C-alpha positions as a Markdown table, in Angstrom:
| # | Residue | x | y | z |
|---|---|---|---|---|
| 1 | Met | -15.5 | -9.5 | 14.8 |
| 2 | Asp | -14.2 | -7.7 | 18.1 |
| 3 | Phe | -12.0 | -10.5 | 19.7 |
| 4 | Lys | -11.6 | -7.8 | 22.6 |
| 5 | Val | -14.8 | -9.1 | 23.4 |
| 6 | Ile | -14.5 | -12.8 | 23.4 |
| 7 | Ile | -11.7 | -12.9 | 25.8 |
| 8 | Ser | -11.1 | -9.9 | 27.6 |
| 9 | Glu | -10.8 | -12.0 | 31.2 |
| 10 | Asn | -8.2 | -14.1 | 30.4 |
| 11 | Ile | -5.3 | -11.7 | 29.5 |
| 12 | Gly | -2.4 | -14.9 | 29.0 |
| 13 | Ala | -5.1 | -16.0 | 26.5 |
| 14 | Thr | -6.0 | -12.5 | 24.9 |
| 15 | Trp | -2.1 | -12.4 | 24.3 |
| 16 | Val | -1.8 | -16.5 | 22.9 |
| 17 | Val | -5.2 | -15.9 | 20.3 |
| 18 | Asn | -4.8 | -12.6 | 18.8 |
| 19 | Ile | -1.0 | -13.5 | 18.0 |
| 20 | Ile | -2.1 | -16.5 | 16.3 |
| 21 | Leu | -5.0 | -14.7 | 14.5 |
| 22 | Leu | -2.2 | -11.6 | 13.5 |
| 23 | Ile | -0.3 | -14.3 | 12.0 |
| 24 | Val | -2.6 | -16.3 | 10.1 |
| 25 | Gly | -3.8 | -12.6 | 8.5 |
| 26 | Phe | -0.6 | -11.6 | 7.2 |
| 27 | Val | -0.3 | -15.5 | 5.6 |
| 28 | Leu | -3.6 | -14.6 | 4.3 |
| 29 | Leu | -2.5 | -11.1 | 3.0 |
| 30 | Val | 0.4 | -12.0 | 1.9 |
| 31 | Lys | -0.9 | -15.4 | 0.0 |
| 32 | Gly | -4.1 | -13.6 | -1.1 |
| 33 | Ala | -2.4 | -10.4 | -3.0 |
| 34 | Asp | 0.1 | -13.4 | -4.2 |
| 35 | Phe | -2.9 | -15.4 | -6.0 |
| 36 | Phe | -5.0 | -12.1 | -7.1 |
| 37 | Val | -1.6 | -10.8 | -8.8 |
| 38 | Asp | -0.8 | -13.3 | -10.8 |
| 39 | Gly | -4.1 | -13.9 | -11.8 |
| 40 | Ala | -4.3 | -9.4 | -13.3 |
| 41 | Ala | -1.3 | -10.0 | -14.2 |
| 42 | Gly | -2.0 | -12.9 | -16.0 |
| 43 | Ile | -4.9 | -11.8 | -17.9 |
| 44 | Ala | -3.0 | -7.8 | -18.8 |
| 45 | Lys | -0.3 | -10.0 | -19.9 |
| 46 | Lys | -2.0 | -11.4 | -23.1 |
| 47 | Leu | -3.1 | -8.4 | -24.2 |
| 48 | Lys | -0.1 | -7.4 | -24.6 |
| 49 | Ile | 0.9 | -4.3 | -22.0 |
| 50 | Ser | 4.0 | -3.6 | -20.7 |
| 51 | Thr | 5.2 | -5.2 | -17.5 |
| 52 | Phe | 5.0 | -1.1 | -16.0 |
| 53 | Ile | 1.6 | -0.7 | -16.9 |
| 54 | Ile | 0.7 | -3.7 | -15.6 |
| 55 | Gly | 2.6 | -2.7 | -12.3 |
| 56 | Val | 0.8 | 0.6 | -12.4 |
| 57 | Thr | -2.5 | -0.3 | -12.4 |
| 58 | Val | -2.9 | -4.4 | -12.5 |
| 59 | Val | -0.5 | -5.1 | -9.6 |
| 60 | Ala | -0.6 | -1.5 | -8.1 |
| 61 | Val | -4.3 | -2.3 | -7.3 |
| 62 | Gly | -4.2 | -5.8 | -6.0 |
| 63 | Thr | -0.9 | -5.4 | -3.8 |
| 64 | Ser | -2.8 | -2.3 | -2.5 |
| 65 | Ala | -6.2 | -4.1 | -2.0 |
| 66 | Pro | -5.3 | -5.1 | 1.9 |
| 67 | Glu | -4.9 | -1.0 | 2.6 |
| 68 | Leu | -7.9 | -0.9 | 0.8 |
| 69 | Ala | -10.3 | -4.0 | 3.1 |
| 70 | Val | -8.1 | -2.5 | 5.7 |
| 71 | Thr | -9.4 | 0.7 | 5.3 |
| 72 | Ile | -13.5 | -0.3 | 4.7 |
| 73 | Val | -13.2 | -2.9 | 7.5 |
| 74 | Asp | -12.3 | 0.2 | 9.8 |
| 75 | Ala | -13.7 | 3.2 | 8.6 |
| 76 | Val | -17.6 | 1.6 | 8.7 |
| 77 | Lys | -17.5 | 1.0 | 12.4 |
| 78 | Pro | -19.1 | 3.4 | 14.7 |
| 79 | Asp | -16.6 | 5.2 | 16.0 |
| 80 | Gly | -13.8 | 3.4 | 13.2 |
| 81 | Gly | -11.5 | 6.1 | 10.7 |
| 82 | Ser | -8.5 | 6.6 | 13.7 |
| 83 | Val | -6.2 | 3.9 | 11.3 |
| 84 | Ile | -6.8 | 4.8 | 8.2 |
| 85 | Val | -4.2 | 7.9 | 7.7 |
| 86 | Gly | -1.7 | 6.2 | 9.7 |
| 87 | Asn | -2.3 | 3.0 | 7.4 |
| 88 | Ile | -1.9 | 5.1 | 3.9 |
| 89 | Ile | 0.6 | 7.3 | 5.0 |
| 90 | Gly | 2.6 | 4.3 | 7.2 |
| 91 | Ser | 2.3 | 2.0 | 3.8 |
| 92 | Asn | 3.7 | 4.9 | 1.1 |
| 93 | Ala | 6.5 | 5.7 | 3.0 |
| 94 | Leu | 7.7 | 1.7 | 3.8 |
| 95 | Asn | 6.2 | 1.3 | -0.2 |
| 96 | Ile | 9.2 | 3.7 | -1.1 |
| 97 | Leu | 12.0 | 4.2 | 1.8 |
| 98 | Leu | 11.9 | 0.4 | 2.8 |
| 99 | Ile | 10.6 | -1.5 | -0.3 |
| 100 | Leu | 11.7 | 0.2 | -3.4 |
| 101 | Gly | 14.9 | 0.7 | -1.1 |
| 102 | Ile | 15.8 | -2.7 | -1.0 |
| 103 | Ser | 14.8 | -3.1 | -4.5 |
| 104 | Ala | 17.2 | -1.2 | -5.4 |
| 105 | Leu | 20.1 | -2.7 | -3.7 |
| 106 | Ile | 18.8 | -6.3 | -5.5 |
| 107 | Cys | 19.5 | -4.6 | -9.1 |
| 108 | Asn | 19.5 | -1.4 | -10.8 |
| 109 | Leu | 15.7 | 0.0 | -11.4 |
| 110 | Pro | 15.7 | 1.5 | -14.8 |
| 111 | Ser | 12.6 | 3.8 | -15.0 |
| 112 | Glu | 10.7 | 4.6 | -18.7 |
| 113 | Lys | 10.3 | 8.5 | -19.5 |
| 114 | Thr | 6.9 | 8.7 | -19.0 |
| 115 | Thr | 7.3 | 7.4 | -15.5 |
| 116 | Arg | 10.0 | 10.3 | -14.9 |
| 117 | Met | 7.6 | 13.1 | -16.5 |
| 118 | Ile | 4.1 | 11.6 | -15.6 |
| 119 | Asp | 4.0 | 9.6 | -13.1 |
| 120 | Met | 6.3 | 10.4 | -10.3 |
| 121 | Pro | 5.3 | 13.9 | -10.9 |
| 122 | Phe | 1.3 | 12.5 | -10.3 |
| 123 | Leu | 2.9 | 10.6 | -6.9 |
| 124 | Ile | 4.5 | 13.9 | -5.9 |
| 125 | Phe | 1.1 | 15.9 | -6.5 |
| 126 | Val | -1.2 | 13.5 | -5.0 |
| 127 | Ser | 1.1 | 12.9 | -1.6 |
| 128 | Val | 1.1 | 16.8 | -0.9 |
| 129 | Leu | -2.6 | 17.7 | -1.7 |
| 130 | Phe | -3.1 | 15.0 | 0.4 |
| 131 | Leu | -1.5 | 16.8 | 3.2 |
| 132 | Ile | -3.3 | 20.0 | 2.4 |
| 133 | Leu | -6.6 | 17.9 | 1.9 |
| 134 | Gly | -6.3 | 16.7 | 5.3 |
| 135 | Ile | -4.6 | 20.1 | 7.4 |
| 136 | Phe | -6.5 | 22.7 | 5.7 |
| 137 | Val | -10.0 | 21.7 | 3.7 |
| 138 | Gly | -12.1 | 20.7 | 7.0 |
| 139 | Pro | -12.7 | 21.9 | 10.4 |
| 140 | Tyr | -9.8 | 21.9 | 12.1 |
| 141 | Glu | -6.9 | 23.2 | 15.7 |
| 142 | Phe | -3.6 | 23.9 | 15.3 |
| 143 | Gly | -1.2 | 24.9 | 18.0 |
| 144 | Tyr | 1.2 | 24.4 | 21.4 |
| 145 | Thr | -0.5 | 22.6 | 24.5 |
| 146 | Glu | 0.8 | 24.7 | 27.8 |
| 147 | Ser | 3.7 | 21.8 | 27.9 |
| 148 | Gly | 5.0 | 23.1 | 24.3 |
| 149 | Gln | 3.8 | 20.5 | 22.2 |
| 150 | Leu | 2.0 | 21.3 | 19.1 |
| 151 | Tyr | -0.5 | 19.7 | 18.4 |
| 152 | Leu | -3.3 | 19.1 | 15.1 |
| 153 | Glu | -6.2 | 18.2 | 15.4 |
| 154 | Gly | -8.0 | 18.1 | 11.3 |
| 155 | Val | -10.8 | 16.4 | 9.7 |
| 156 | Met | -11.3 | 14.8 | 6.2 |
| 157 | Asn | -14.5 | 15.1 | 5.1 |
| 158 | Trp | -16.1 | 12.9 | 2.4 |
| 159 | Val | -15.6 | 16.5 | -0.2 |
| 160 | Cys | -11.8 | 15.2 | -0.2 |
| 161 | Gly | -13.1 | 11.6 | -0.8 |
| 162 | Ile | -15.2 | 12.7 | -3.7 |
| 163 | Ile | -11.9 | 14.9 | -4.7 |
| 164 | Leu | -9.5 | 11.8 | -4.3 |
| 165 | Ile | -11.8 | 9.6 | -6.3 |
| 166 | Ile | -12.7 | 11.5 | -9.5 |
| 167 | Leu | -8.4 | 12.0 | -9.9 |
| 168 | Tyr | -7.9 | 8.0 | -9.3 |
| 169 | Ile | -10.3 | 7.6 | -11.7 |
| 170 | Ala | -8.7 | 10.0 | -14.6 |
| 171 | Phe | -5.4 | 8.2 | -13.8 |
| 172 | Met | -6.4 | 5.0 | -14.6 |
| 173 | Ile | -7.9 | 6.4 | -17.7 |
| 174 | Tyr | -4.8 | 7.4 | -18.6 |
| 175 | Asn | -3.2 | 4.7 | -18.0 |
| 176 | Ile | -5.8 | 2.1 | -19.8 |
| 177 | Met | -6.3 | 4.8 | -23.0 |
| 178 | Leu | -1.7 | 4.3 | -22.8 |
| 179 | Ala | -1.9 | 0.7 | -22.7 |
| 180 | Arg | -4.5 | 0.3 | -25.2 |
| 181 | Lys | -2.1 | 2.4 | -27.6 |
| 182 | Gln | 1.2 | 0.1 | -26.7 |
| 183 | Ser | -1.0 | -3.3 | -26.6 |
| 184 | Lys | -1.9 | -2.0 | -30.7 |
| 185 | Ala | 1.4 | -1.3 | -31.3 |
| 186 | Ala | 2.4 | -4.6 | -30.1 |
| 187 | Leu | -0.1 | -6.0 | -32.3 |
| 188 | Glu | 1.2 | -4.0 | -35.5 |
| 189 | His | 4.4 | -5.7 | -34.4 |
| 190 | Ala | 4.2 | -9.2 | -34.2 |
| 191 | Ala | 1.8 | -9.1 | -37.8 |
| 192 | Ala | 5.2 | -7.6 | -39.1 |
| 193 | Val | 7.4 | -9.6 | -37.8 |
| 194 | Ser | 5.4 | -13.2 | -37.9 |
| 195 | Met | 6.6 | -15.1 | -35.9 |
| 196 | Pro | 6.7 | -18.8 | -36.0 |
| 197 | Thr | 4.6 | -20.3 | -32.8 |
| 198 | Thr | 6.3 | -22.3 | -30.8 |
| 199 | Val | 4.1 | -25.4 | -28.5 |
| 200 | Glu | 5.3 | -25.3 | -25.0 |
| 201 | Ala | 5.8 | -29.5 | -24.1 |
| 202 | Pro | 3.5 | -31.2 | -21.6 |
| 203 | Val | 4.8 | -31.2 | -18.2 |
| 204 | Ser | 5.9 | -34.4 | -17.0 |
| 205 | Tyr | 4.6 | -35.6 | -13.2 |
| 206 | Asp | 6.7 | -38.8 | -12.9 |
| 207 | Gly | 8.3 | -39.3 | -10.3 |
| 208 | Leu | 7.6 | -36.2 | -8.1 |
| 209 | Lys | 5.8 | -36.9 | -4.5 |
| 210 | Trp | 2.0 | -35.7 | -4.4 |
| 211 | Tyr | 3.4 | -32.6 | -3.0 |
| 212 | Gln | 5.9 | -31.5 | -4.9 |
| 213 | Lys | 3.6 | -31.2 | -7.9 |
| 214 | Phe | 1.8 | -28.0 | -7.2 |
| 215 | Gly | 4.2 | -26.3 | -8.8 |
| 216 | Pro | 4.3 | -27.0 | -12.3 |
| 217 | Trp | 0.4 | -27.7 | -12.0 |
| 218 | Tyr | -0.2 | -24.6 | -11.2 |
| 219 | Glu | 2.2 | -22.6 | -13.8 |
| 220 | Gln | 0.9 | -24.9 | -16.4 |
| 221 | Met | -2.7 | -24.1 | -15.6 |
| 222 | Lys | -1.8 | -20.4 | -15.2 |
| 223 | Leu | -1.9 | -20.5 | -19.2 |
| 224 | Lys | -5.5 | -21.1 | -19.1 |
| 225 | Thr | -7.4 | -17.3 | -18.6 |
| 226 | Trp | -10.4 | -19.0 | -17.3 |
| 227 | Phe | -8.1 | -20.3 | -14.7 |
| 228 | Leu | -6.2 | -17.1 | -13.7 |
| 229 | Ala | -9.9 | -15.0 | -13.5 |
| 230 | Val | -10.4 | -17.7 | -10.8 |
| 231 | Ile | -7.5 | -17.2 | -8.7 |
| 232 | Ala | -7.8 | -13.7 | -9.1 |
| 233 | Val | -11.2 | -13.4 | -7.1 |
| 234 | Phe | -9.9 | -16.2 | -4.7 |
| 235 | Gly | -6.9 | -13.6 | -3.9 |
| 236 | Leu | -9.1 | -11.0 | -3.7 |
| 237 | Gly | -11.0 | -13.0 | -1.0 |
| 238 | Met | -8.4 | -14.0 | 1.2 |
| 239 | Val | -7.1 | -10.4 | 1.2 |
| 240 | Val | -10.4 | -9.3 | 2.8 |
| 241 | Ile | -10.5 | -11.5 | 5.6 |
| 242 | Gly | -6.9 | -11.0 | 6.5 |
| 243 | Ala | -7.3 | -7.9 | 6.7 |
| 244 | Gln | -10.5 | -7.7 | 9.7 |
| 245 | Leu | -7.7 | -10.6 | 11.3 |
| 246 | Val | -4.9 | -8.1 | 10.9 |
| 247 | Val | -6.3 | -5.1 | 12.1 |
| 248 | Asp | -8.5 | -6.6 | 15.6 |
| 249 | Ser | -5.8 | -8.6 | 16.7 |
| 250 | Ala | -2.8 | -6.0 | 15.9 |
| 251 | Thr | -5.0 | -3.1 | 17.5 |
| 252 | Val | -5.7 | -5.3 | 20.1 |
| 253 | Val | -2.3 | -6.7 | 20.5 |
| 254 | Ala | -0.7 | -2.9 | 20.3 |
| 255 | Glu | -3.6 | -0.9 | 22.0 |
| 256 | Asn | -4.9 | -2.7 | 25.3 |
| 257 | Leu | -1.5 | -5.3 | 26.4 |
| 258 | Met | 1.3 | -3.2 | 25.5 |
| 259 | Asn | -0.7 | 1.1 | 25.5 |
| 260 | Ile | 0.3 | 2.0 | 22.2 |
| 261 | Pro | -1.1 | 4.9 | 20.5 |
| 262 | Thr | -3.7 | 3.7 | 17.8 |
| 263 | Glu | -1.9 | 5.9 | 15.0 |
| 264 | Ile | 1.5 | 4.6 | 16.1 |
| 265 | Val | 0.1 | 1.3 | 15.3 |
| 266 | Ala | -1.5 | 2.2 | 12.0 |
| 267 | Met | 1.8 | 3.4 | 10.7 |
| 268 | Thr | 4.0 | 0.4 | 12.2 |
| 269 | Val | 2.4 | -2.5 | 12.0 |
| 270 | Val | -1.2 | -2.6 | 10.5 |
| 271 | Ala | 1.3 | -0.5 | 7.5 |
| 272 | Phe | 4.2 | -3.5 | 7.2 |
| 273 | Gly | 1.6 | -5.7 | 7.3 |
| 274 | Thr | -0.9 | -4.8 | 4.6 |
| 275 | Ser | 2.6 | -3.8 | 2.8 |
| 276 | Leu | 3.8 | -7.0 | 2.4 |
| 277 | Pro | 2.3 | -7.6 | -0.9 |
| 278 | Glu | 4.2 | -4.9 | -2.3 |
| 279 | Leu | 7.2 | -6.4 | -0.8 |
| 280 | Ile | 7.2 | -9.6 | -1.9 |
| 281 | Thr | 6.3 | -8.5 | -5.5 |
| 282 | Ser | 8.6 | -6.2 | -6.2 |
| 283 | Val | 11.6 | -8.0 | -4.7 |
| 284 | Ser | 10.5 | -10.8 | -5.9 |
| 285 | Ala | 10.4 | -8.5 | -9.5 |
| 286 | Ala | 13.6 | -7.1 | -8.9 |
| 287 | Arg | 15.2 | -9.9 | -8.2 |
| 288 | Lys | 14.0 | -12.2 | -11.5 |
| 289 | Gly | 15.2 | -8.8 | -13.2 |
| 290 | Asp | 10.9 | -7.7 | -14.1 |
| 291 | Val | 11.6 | -4.7 | -13.0 |
| 292 | Gly | 8.6 | -2.0 | -14.7 |
| 293 | Ile | 6.7 | -4.2 | -12.8 |
| 294 | Ala | 8.9 | -3.1 | -9.3 |
| 295 | Thr | 8.4 | 0.4 | -10.1 |
| 296 | Gly | 5.5 | 0.4 | -11.2 |
| 297 | Asn | 3.9 | -1.8 | -8.3 |
| 298 | Ile | 5.6 | 0.9 | -5.8 |
| 299 | Ile | 4.1 | 4.6 | -7.8 |
| 300 | Gly | 1.0 | 2.9 | -8.3 |
| 301 | Ser | 0.4 | 1.7 | -5.2 |
| 302 | Asn | 1.6 | 4.1 | -3.1 |
| 303 | Ile | -0.9 | 6.7 | -5.7 |
| 304 | Ala | -3.5 | 4.2 | -5.2 |
| 305 | Asn | -3.2 | 4.7 | -1.2 |
| 306 | Ile | -4.0 | 8.4 | -1.6 |
| 307 | Leu | -6.4 | 8.2 | -4.1 |
| 308 | Leu | -8.2 | 5.9 | -4.0 |
| 309 | Ile | -7.9 | 4.0 | -0.5 |
| 310 | Gly | -8.0 | 7.9 | 1.2 |
| 311 | Gly | -11.2 | 8.8 | -0.9 |
| 312 | Val | -13.4 | 5.5 | -0.2 |
| 313 | Gly | -12.0 | 5.7 | 3.7 |
| 314 | Ala | -13.1 | 9.4 | 3.9 |
| 315 | Leu | -17.1 | 8.8 | 2.1 |
| 316 | Cys | -16.9 | 6.1 | 4.8 |
| 317 | Thr | -16.9 | 6.9 | 7.3 |
| 318 | Gly | -19.5 | 9.4 | 6.4 |
| 319 | Val | -20.2 | 12.7 | 8.2 |
| 320 | Arg | -17.6 | 12.1 | 10.8 |
| 321 | Gly | -14.9 | 12.2 | 8.4 |
| 322 | Ile | -11.2 | 11.1 | 9.5 |
| 323 | Pro | -9.4 | 12.1 | 12.0 |
| 324 | Phe | -5.7 | 14.0 | 10.1 |
| 325 | Thr | -3.3 | 15.1 | 13.7 |
| 326 | Met | 0.3 | 15.5 | 13.8 |
| 327 | Glu | 2.0 | 11.8 | 13.0 |
| 328 | Gly | -0.2 | 12.1 | 10.2 |
| 329 | Met | 1.0 | 15.3 | 9.1 |
| 330 | Val | 5.0 | 14.6 | 10.0 |
| 331 | Gly | 4.2 | 11.0 | 8.2 |
| 332 | Gly | 2.4 | 13.1 | 4.8 |
| 333 | Ile | 5.4 | 15.0 | 4.8 |
| 334 | Val | 8.1 | 12.5 | 5.4 |
| 335 | Ser | 5.8 | 10.9 | 2.4 |
| 336 | Val | 6.3 | 13.4 | 0.3 |
| 337 | Ile | 9.7 | 13.5 | 0.6 |
| 338 | Ala | 10.6 | 9.6 | -0.6 |
| 339 | Ala | 8.3 | 10.7 | -3.5 |
| 340 | Leu | 11.0 | 13.6 | -4.1 |
| 341 | Leu | 13.8 | 11.7 | -3.3 |
| 342 | Ile | 12.9 | 8.8 | -6.3 |
| 343 | Phe | 12.3 | 11.4 | -8.6 |
| 344 | Cys | 15.6 | 13.3 | -8.2 |
| 345 | Phe | 17.8 | 9.9 | -8.5 |
| 346 | Thr | 16.4 | 9.4 | -11.0 |
| 347 | Val | 15.8 | 12.2 | -13.2 |
| 348 | Phe | 19.4 | 13.9 | -12.1 |
| 349 | Ser | 21.1 | 10.1 | -12.6 |
| 350 | Lys | 23.0 | 9.2 | -15.7 |
| 351 | Ser | 21.3 | 6.2 | -15.7 |
| 352 | Lys | 17.8 | 7.3 | -15.2 |
| 353 | Ser | 17.9 | 4.6 | -12.4 |
| 354 | Leu | 18.0 | 3.6 | -9.2 |
| 355 | Gly | 20.9 | 2.2 | -8.1 |
| 356 | Lys | 22.4 | 1.2 | -4.8 |
| 357 | Ile | 23.1 | 4.9 | -4.0 |
| 358 | Ala | 19.2 | 5.6 | -3.8 |
| 359 | Gly | 18.7 | 2.4 | -2.7 |
| 360 | Gly | 20.8 | 2.8 | 0.6 |
| 361 | Thr | 20.0 | 6.5 | 0.6 |
| 362 | Met | 16.1 | 5.4 | 1.2 |
| 363 | Leu | 16.9 | 2.5 | 4.0 |
| 364 | Ala | 18.4 | 5.5 | 6.2 |
| 365 | Cys | 15.5 | 7.6 | 5.5 |
| 366 | Phe | 13.5 | 5.1 | 6.4 |
| 367 | Ile | 15.2 | 3.8 | 9.9 |
| 368 | Val | 15.6 | 7.6 | 11.2 |
| 369 | Tyr | 11.8 | 8.0 | 10.5 |
| 370 | Tyr | 10.7 | 4.9 | 12.4 |
| 371 | Val | 13.6 | 5.9 | 15.2 |
| 372 | Phe | 11.5 | 9.8 | 15.4 |
| 373 | Ile | 8.1 | 7.7 | 15.8 |
| 374 | Phe | 9.1 | 6.3 | 19.0 |
| 375 | Leu | 11.5 | 9.1 | 20.5 |
| 376 | Asn | 8.9 | 11.4 | 19.4 |
| 377 | Gln | 6.0 | 8.6 | 21.6 |
| 378 | Tyr | 8.3 | 8.0 | 24.8 |
| 379 | Val | 11.3 | 10.7 | 24.7 |
| 380 | Leu | 10.7 | 13.9 | 22.7 |
| 381 | His | 7.8 | 14.8 | 23.5 |
| 382 | Val | 7.4 | 17.5 | 20.2 |
| 383 | Tyr | 4.0 | 17.0 | 19.0 |
| 384 | Leu | 1.2 | 15.6 | 20.5 |
| 385 | Pro | -0.1 | 12.0 | 20.7 |
| 386 | Ala | -3.5 | 11.8 | 18.9 |
| 387 | Asp | -4.8 | 8.8 | 21.9 |
| 388 | Thr | -4.5 | 12.1 | 24.1 |
| 389 | Ala | -6.2 | 14.4 | 21.9 |
| 390 | Glu | -9.2 | 12.5 | 21.4 |
| 391 | Asn | -11.9 | 15.0 | 23.3 |
| 392 | Ile | -10.3 | 17.6 | 20.6 |
| 393 | Ile | -11.3 | 14.9 | 17.4 |
| 394 | Gln | -14.6 | 14.6 | 18.6 |
| 395 | Thr | -15.6 | 17.9 | 19.1 |
| 396 | Ile | -14.0 | 19.1 | 15.9 |
| 397 | Ala | -15.9 | 16.4 | 14.2 |
| 398 | Cys | -19.0 | 17.5 | 15.5 |
| 399 | Val | -19.0 | 21.2 | 14.1 |
């Protein structure tokens, strides 16, 4: 649905309606992802899988569902695809620098050996690969404008999409095999220990008002596998609808009412909106001390953003491909630096964890990055904004 067509004659009504729709979309994204994570993670825990594996697979896919929905919604439009790279890169920068930074300030986030030796290096690898595919594989133009601004206009084509999806399938197969190994070991240990089974007392609703009964009832129902499956499917539906509202309303407000370029919108408003599930999940997990989900969620989400969402986006856009500009290149470099930061802080620290110094450093980098984005747009003009090079994009896409 395109809200610009419906109320384009009344600017005041356009502001009000699209702001309301933006808020509703964010609420659906957050609560939908919350239900999805509850259901999917609950089912996974019944299989006795470690919290990090749950975080890097089930929870990561669940919290990346908004980015995936936003990507598909934008890619299938006849002139869509312009927010895909910005959404992926903006979300990845937010995930590590902001979300993991806040989580590390709340409590130390220790890492397992497999995380440091496999998952983090793999994240660095796919972050660099995304840059290479976007810049060098498809047709591209790179140079300086007459005014001295750098510009890059490239296209990430469907071949790149296939490469990314194959890598994501391989990553998931590796984690599924690891999860099965952990589950088998847990079952063998449980059989050897043979702990007595405890029976939970039924929840009492006496003295509670009707709205106070939902919390205890919800927690009790989460013990049932069929209910976990229902809320997972229901939550995913909420995420898809919320993503549609966020894309349309945020684009209308920023582009048509505030004249902000599309990629800036994608890397800020849309990226923040679709990263809210990761923020809530990771911060909540950190506060509860469940650091496996907090770190696994972010690492898994970033890998899913690049491989799954980038791959699906490149395939859904068809022959025209995904536009890749200087803003994408700069954001991609920041994403690589962010991945290197968490790797270095964990590998070279004595505790092998992300602490308050790491959290503070990542938050400082986040602030610097977003200040630079806006300074370049309105003051510095180091590189050419994507919206002023639309004709170049169309020319390259047709090559």
